[in-house]
C-alpha positions as CSV (number, residue, x, y, z in Angstrom):
1,X,-41.0,12.1,-6.3
2,X,-38.3,9.1,-5.1
3,X,-36.5,8.9,-8.6
4,X,-36.3,13.0,-7.9
5,X,-34.7,12.3,-4.5
6,X,-32.4,9.8,-6.0
7,X,-31.4,11.9,-8.8
8,X,-30.7,15.0,-6.4
9,X,-28.5,12.5,-4.2
10,X,-26.6,11.5,-7.0
11,X,-25.9,14.9,-8.3
12,X,-24.5,15.9,-5.0
13,X,-22.5,12.6,-4.4
14,X,-21.0,12.9,-7.9
15,X,-20.2,16.3,-7.5
16,X,-18.1,15.4,-3.8
17,X,-16.3,12.9,-6.0
18,X,-15.6,15.3,-8.5
19,X,-14.4,17.6,-5.9
20,X,-12.0,14.9,-4.7
21,X,-10.5,14.0,-8.0
22,X,-9.5,17.8,-8.1
23,X,-8.2,17.3,-4.4
24,X,-6.0,14.4,-5.6
25,X,-4.6,16.2,-8.5
26,X,-3.6,19.1,-6.2
27,X,-2.2,16.5,-3.6
28,X,0.2,15.1,-6.4
29,X,1.3,18.5,-7.5
30,X,2.1,19.4,-4.0
31,X,4.0,16.0,-3.1
32,X,6.2,16.3,-6.7
33,X,6.7,19.9,-5.8
34,X,8.0,19.3,-2.1
35,X,10.3,16.3,-3.1
36,X,14.0,16.5,-1.1
37,X,17.3,16.0,-2.4
38,X,19.5,12.9,-1.3
39,X,21.8,13.9,1.5
40,X,25.4,13.7,0.3
41,X,26.6,12.5,3.9
42,X,24.3,10.7,5.6
43,X,24.2,7.1,4.8
44,X,23.7,5.5,8.2
45,X,23.5,1.1,8.6
46,X,20.5,-0.3,7.7
47,X,19.0,-4.0,8.5
48,X,16.6,-5.1,5.5
49,X,13.8,-7.4,7.0
50,X,12.0,-9.7,4.8
51,X,9.7,-12.2,6.0
52,X,9.0,-15.2,3.8
53,X,6.4,-17.9,3.1
54,X,6.7,-20.0,0.2
55,X,8.4,-19.0,-3.3
56,X,7.5,-18.5,-7.1
57,X,10.1,-17.7,-9.6
58,X,9.2,-14.0,-9.7
59,X,10.3,-13.3,-6.2
60,X,13.9,-14.0,-7.2
61,X,14.5,-10.9,-9.3
62,X,12.7,-8.5,-6.1
63,X,15.2,-10.2,-3.8
64,X,18.4,-9.5,-6.3
65,X,17.0,-6.0,-6.9
66,X,17.6,-5.4,-2.9
67,X,21.4,-6.8,-3.6
68,X,22.3,-3.9,-6.3
69,X,22.0,-1.1,-3.9
70,X,24.3,1.7,-4.8
71,X,24.5,2.7,-1.1
72,X,27.3,4.2,0.5
73,X,26.7,2.8,3.9
74,X,26.6,-0.7,5.1
75,X,23.4,-2.7,5.2
76,X,22.3,-6.3,5.6
77,X,19.6,-8.4,4.1
78,X,17.6,-10.8,6.7
79,X,15.1,-13.3,5.4
80,X,12.4,-14.7,8.1
81,X,11.4,-18.0,7.7
82,X,8.9,-20.0,10.0
83,X,10.3,-23.5,8.9
84,X,14.0,-24.3,7.1
85,X,11.9,-26.6,4.9
86,X,10.1,-23.7,3.2
87,X,10.9,-23.4,-0.4
88,X,12.3,-19.9,-0.6
89,X,15.3,-21.3,1.7
90,X,17.0,-22.3,-1.5
91,X,16.6,-19.4,-3.3
92,X,17.8,-17.3,-0.9
93,X,21.0,-19.7,-0.5
94,X,21.4,-19.1,-4.3
95,X,21.1,-15.4,-3.5
96,X,24.1,-15.8,-1.1
97,X,26.3,-17.1,-4.0
98,X,25.3,-14.5,-6.8
99,X,25.9,-12.0,-4.1
100,X,28.8,-12.6,-1.6
101,X,29.5,-9.4,-1.2
102,X,26.2,-8.5,0.8
103,X,25.3,-9.9,4.0
104,X,22.5,-11.8,3.6
105,X,21.0,-14.1,6.7
106,X,18.1,-16.7,7.0
107,X,16.5,-16.0,10.3
108,X,14.3,-19.1,11.7
109,X,11.0,-17.6,13.5
110,X,10.0,-21.2,14.8
111,X,7.4,-19.2,17.2
112,X,3.8,-18.1,16.2
113,X,3.2,-15.2,18.3
114,X,0.0,-14.2,17.2
115,X,-2.7,-14.4,14.1
116,X,-0.4,-12.3,11.7
117,X,2.3,-14.7,10.7
118,X,3.9,-12.0,8.9
119,X,4.5,-9.8,12.0
120,X,5.1,-13.2,14.3
121,X,8.0,-13.5,12.0
122,X,9.4,-10.0,12.1
123,X,9.1,-9.9,15.8
124,X,11.4,-12.7,16.0
125,X,13.7,-11.0,13.2
126,X,14.3,-7.5,14.7
127,X,16.5,-8.8,17.8
128,X,18.6,-10.5,15.3
129,X,19.1,-7.0,13.2
130,X,22.7,-5.3,13.9
131,X,21.8,-2.0,12.5
132,X,20.6,1.4,13.9
133,X,17.6,1.6,11.2
134,X,15.2,-1.2,10.1
135,X,13.4,-1.3,7.0
136,X,10.8,-3.9,6.2
137,X,9.1,-4.6,2.9
138,X,6.8,-7.7,1.5
139,X,8.6,-10.6,-0.5
140,X,7.6,-9.4,-3.9
141,X,8.5,-5.7,-3.8
142,X,11.2,-4.5,-6.4
143,X,13.2,-1.8,-6.3
144,X,15.8,0.9,-8.0
145,X,19.6,0.6,-7.3
146,X,18.9,3.9,-5.3
147,X,15.8,2.5,-3.2
148,X,18.2,2.2,0.2
149,X,19.7,5.8,-0.7
150,X,16.2,7.3,-0.6
151,X,14.4,5.4,1.8
152,X,17.4,6.8,4.3
153,X,17.4,10.5,3.1
154,X,14.3,11.8,5.6
155,X,16.1,10.5,8.6
156,X,18.7,13.0,8.0
157,X,15.7,15.4,10.2
158,X,15.6,13.1,13.8
159,X,12.3,14.3,13.9
160,X,11.4,11.5,11.5
161,X,10.3,8.2,12.9
162,X,9.3,6.2,9.3
163,X,9.6,6.5,6.1
164,X,7.5,4.5,3.3
165,X,6.9,4.7,-0.4
166,X,4.1,4.4,-3.1
167,X,4.0,1.7,-5.3
168,X,2.3,0.4,-8.5
169,X,1.2,-3.4,-9.0
170,X,2.6,-5.2,-11.8
171,X,-0.7,-7.3,-13.3
172,X,-0.8,-11.0,-14.7
173,X,-3.4,-11.4,-17.7
174,X,-6.3,-12.0,-15.3
175,X,-9.2,-9.4,-15.3
176,X,-9.2,-9.6,-11.3
177,X,-5.2,-8.9,-11.6
178,X,-5.6,-6.0,-14.1
179,X,-8.1,-4.5,-12.2
180,X,-6.5,-4.5,-8.9
181,X,-3.5,-3.2,-10.4
182,X,-5.6,-0.4,-12.0
183,X,-7.2,0.4,-8.4
184,X,-3.4,0.6,-6.8
185,X,-2.2,3.1,-9.3
186,X,-5.4,5.6,-10.1
187,X,-7.2,5.3,-6.3
188,X,-5.1,3.7,-3.8
189,X,-2.3,6.4,-4.5
190,X,-4.7,9.2,-4.9
191,X,-6.3,8.5,-1.7
192,X,-2.6,8.2,-0.1
193,X,-1.4,11.8,-1.5
194,X,-4.8,13.3,-0.6
195,X,-4.8,12.5,3.1
196,X,-1.1,13.6,3.1
197,X,-2.0,16.9,1.8
198,X,-5.4,17.5,3.8
199,X,-4.1,15.9,7.5
200,X,-0.5,18.4,7.1
201,X,1.3,14.9,6.6
202,X,0.6,11.1,6.5
203,X,0.2,9.2,9.7
204,X,0.5,5.5,8.6
205,X,2.6,3.3,6.8
206,X,2.6,1.4,3.9
207,X,3.6,-2.4,3.4
208,X,5.8,-1.6,0.3
209,X,8.3,0.1,2.5
210,X,8.6,0.6,6.2
211,X,11.6,2.1,7.2
212,X,12.3,2.9,10.6
213,X,14.7,4.0,13.3
214,X,15.6,1.9,16.3
215,X,14.7,4.8,18.5
216,X,11.1,4.9,17.2
217,X,10.2,1.3,16.9
218,X,11.3,1.0,20.7
219,X,9.3,3.9,21.4
220,X,6.2,1.9,20.4
221,X,7.2,-1.2,21.9
222,X,8.3,-3.1,19.1
223,X,6.9,-5.5,16.8
224,X,5.4,-7.8,19.4
225,X,2.1,-5.9,19.9
226,X,1.2,-6.2,16.4
227,X,0.9,-9.5,16.0
228,X,-2.7,-9.8,16.0
229,X,-3.2,-6.9,14.0
230,X,-4.3,-7.2,10.1
231,X,-3.3,-3.8,8.8
232,X,-0.1,-4.2,10.5
233,X,1.7,-1.4,7.9
234,X,-1.0,1.0,8.7
235,X,-0.9,0.6,12.4
236,X,2.9,0.6,12.7
237,X,3.1,4.3,11.2
238,X,0.0,5.5,13.0
239,X,1.6,4.1,16.3
240,X,5.1,5.9,15.5
241,X,3.2,9.3,14.5
242,X,1.2,9.1,17.9
243,X,4.6,9.2,19.6
244,X,5.0,12.4,17.8
245,X,7.6,11.3,15.0
246,X,6.8,12.4,11.7
247,X,6.1,9.9,8.9
248,X,7.4,10.7,5.2
249,X,7.1,9.7,1.7
250,X,10.0,8.7,0.0
251,X,11.1,9.9,-3.3
252,X,10.9,6.4,-5.1
253,X,7.8,4.2,-6.4
254,X,8.3,0.6,-5.6
255,X,6.7,-2.2,-7.8
256,X,5.1,-5.2,-6.5
257,X,3.7,-8.2,-8.4
258,X,-0.3,-9.0,-8.5
259,X,-1.1,-12.5,-8.3
260,X,-3.2,-13.7,-11.4
261,X,-6.5,-13.4,-9.3
262,X,-9.5,-15.1,-10.6
263,X,-12.8,-12.3,-10.4
264,X,-13.7,-14.1,-6.9
265,X,-10.1,-13.7,-5.5
266,X,-10.0,-10.4,-6.6
267,X,-13.2,-9.6,-4.6
268,X,-12.1,-11.3,-1.7
269,X,-8.7,-9.5,-1.3
270,X,-10.4,-6.1,-1.7
271,X,-12.9,-7.3,1.3
272,X,-10.0,-7.9,3.4
273,X,-8.4,-4.8,2.6
274,X,-11.5,-2.6,3.0
275,X,-12.7,-3.8,6.0
276,X,-9.2,-3.9,7.8
277,X,-9.1,-0.2,6.7
278,X,-12.8,0.4,8.2
279,X,-11.4,-1.0,11.6
280,X,-8.5,1.1,11.9
281,X,-9.6,4.3,10.0
282,X,-13.3,4.8,10.8
283,X,-14.2,8.0,9.8
284,X,-11.7,8.3,7.0
285,X,-13.0,5.2,5.7
286,X,-16.8,6.1,6.1
287,X,-15.5,9.5,4.0
288,X,-14.3,7.0,1.2
289,X,-18.4,7.0,0.2
290,X,-17.9,10.6,-1.3
291,X,-14.7,9.8,-3.5
292,X,-16.6,7.6,-5.9
293,X,-17.7,10.1,-8.5
294,X,-17.6,8.0,-11.8
295,X,-20.0,5.4,-10.3
296,X,-22.5,8.0,-8.7
297,X,-22.3,10.0,-12.5
298,X,-23.3,6.7,-14.0
299,X,-25.9,6.0,-11.4
300,X,-27.2,9.9,-11.7
301,X,-27.6,9.2,-15.8
302,X,-29.5,6.4,-15.2
303,X,-32.0,7.8,-12.8
304,X,-32.3,11.1,-14.3
305,X,-33.5,9.2,-17.7
306,X,-30.0,10.4,-19.8
307,X,-31.3,14.2,-19.3
308,X,-28.9,16.6,-20.8
309,X,-27.5,17.8,-17.3
310,X,-27.0,14.1,-16.3
311,X,-24.8,13.8,-19.3
312,X,-23.0,16.7,-18.9
313,X,-22.4,15.8,-15.5
314,X,-20.7,12.4,-16.6
315,X,-18.7,14.2,-18.9
316,X,-17.1,16.4,-17.0
317,X,-16.6,13.9,-13.9
318,X,-15.4,11.2,-16.1
319,X,-12.8,14.0,-17.8
320,X,-11.7,14.8,-14.3
321,X,-11.4,10.7,-13.3
322,X,-9.2,10.0,-16.3
323,X,-7.0,12.8,-15.7
324,X,-6.6,11.7,-12.2
325,X,-5.4,8.4,-13.3
326,X,-3.3,9.3,-16.1
327,X,-1.7,12.0,-14.0
328,X,-1.2,9.7,-10.9
329,X,-0.9,6.2,-12.5
330,X,1.1,7.4,-15.5
331,X,2.8,10.4,-14.5
332,X,3.9,10.0,-11.0
333,X,4.0,5.9,-10.8
334,X,5.2,5.4,-14.3
335,X,2.6,2.5,-14.4
336,X,2.5,2.4,-18.3
337,X,-0.4,-0.4,-17.5
338,X,-3.0,2.2,-17.1
339,X,-3.0,3.2,-20.3
340,X,-3.3,0.0,-21.7
341,X,-6.6,-0.9,-19.1
342,X,-8.1,2.5,-18.9
343,X,-11.1,1.1,-20.0
344,X,-11.9,-0.7,-17.2
345,X,-12.0,2.1,-15.0
346,X,-15.5,2.5,-15.0
347,X,-16.0,-1.1,-14.3
348,X,-13.3,-1.1,-11.8
349,X,-14.8,1.8,-9.8
350,X,-18.3,0.4,-9.7
351,X,-17.3,-2.7,-8.2
352,X,-15.0,-0.6,-5.7
353,X,-18.4,1.3,-4.5
354,X,-19.9,-2.3,-4.1
355,X,-17.3,-3.6,-2.1
356,X,-17.3,-0.6,0.1
357,X,-21.1,-0.9,0.8
358,X,-20.1,-4.9,1.5
359,X,-17.5,-4.0,3.9
360,X,-19.9,-2.9,6.2
361,X,-22.3,-5.9,5.9
362,X,-19.7,-8.0,8.5
363,X,-16.6,-8.6,10.1
364,X,-15.2,-11.9,8.5
365,X,-12.4,-11.8,6.5
366,X,-10.3,-15.0,4.6
367,X,-6.2,-14.6,4.6
368,X,-4.4,-17.0,3.3
369,X,-6.9,-19.8,3.5
370,X,-8.2,-18.9,7.0
371,X,-11.4,-17.1,8.3
372,X,-11.0,-14.9,11.2
373,X,-13.0,-12.2,12.3
374,X,-12.0,-8.9,12.8
375,X,-12.4,-6.7,16.2
376,X,-11.1,-3.2,16.5
377,X,-8.7,-4.2,13.7
378,X,-7.4,-7.1,15.6
379,X,-7.8,-11.1,14.1
380,X,-9.7,-13.3,15.9
381,X,-10.6,-16.9,15.1
């Protein structure tokens, strides 16, 4: 009797997952069909803010990509550091020498305004920014020459308060790094696009790109209220949306570098991210249970004793999962690594289900070698 109950539950959950895969494909198609042309005459002035802590050689290529913008308007790049002894300072000085035509400045952010050091730096950088639009992204984000043009395009409509971007991860050689990048391209992006379609737009930001008008940023009280939040990018977009502004996905996919995580580091990073999402998006995160179609179909095969019907269900779900991975990961995000690492998809999805369950087992996270407790999205030591 118990085996039959488990088999029935896993069948239902696998079918729910299949429904999610189909909804994600539908949502991706809707996003592609609604892409907007770039306005030929709208090129507002922009201040790009990049908080830094430490440096590795791959960051320089990311910095340089921001200096090669084919943008008709004026822009500046501000790099924020907590200390002028930070090794990233030398790289920024090299950047200034290589791109003298770009307005590049280093901003010293000496105060610790909260537990989130990145947002603490950003809150101190904003008053130094000269222009009417602010664009924030992480230090390892690499962009195309038309990135700034595309990021500003939605703001031709004054009802838009924020623009954000999908991204793909460039993996290193470790299993943890490959699984992280695979999840970004085949699962995370699918969830974002599905939320956008089902909720009639997105109401959060992605740290890969947080472009906003000064008006919208001022309306939420600036960045200072977010200095203790873990999911600051999500919260920033949510607060701007709550003030009546629209949040738009831009027609650009940027690239982030995924560190060479060990498997343990991969699990720790995933747990930090999932607990952050659980705290800020409670019901939406709980619904993630119904998106794990492939793991539930595999478990159904086991509990059903490899029956013909369980094989048929697994085949159907697997076909839909692979189609989703290829359509979004390769087709939309242009991530060719998905083809190389597609064989890891069952393992990656099984691990993701386990992490989802594990995320409810506590409130602690490890971030930058420090342990915090999460309370309503806030970091507490």
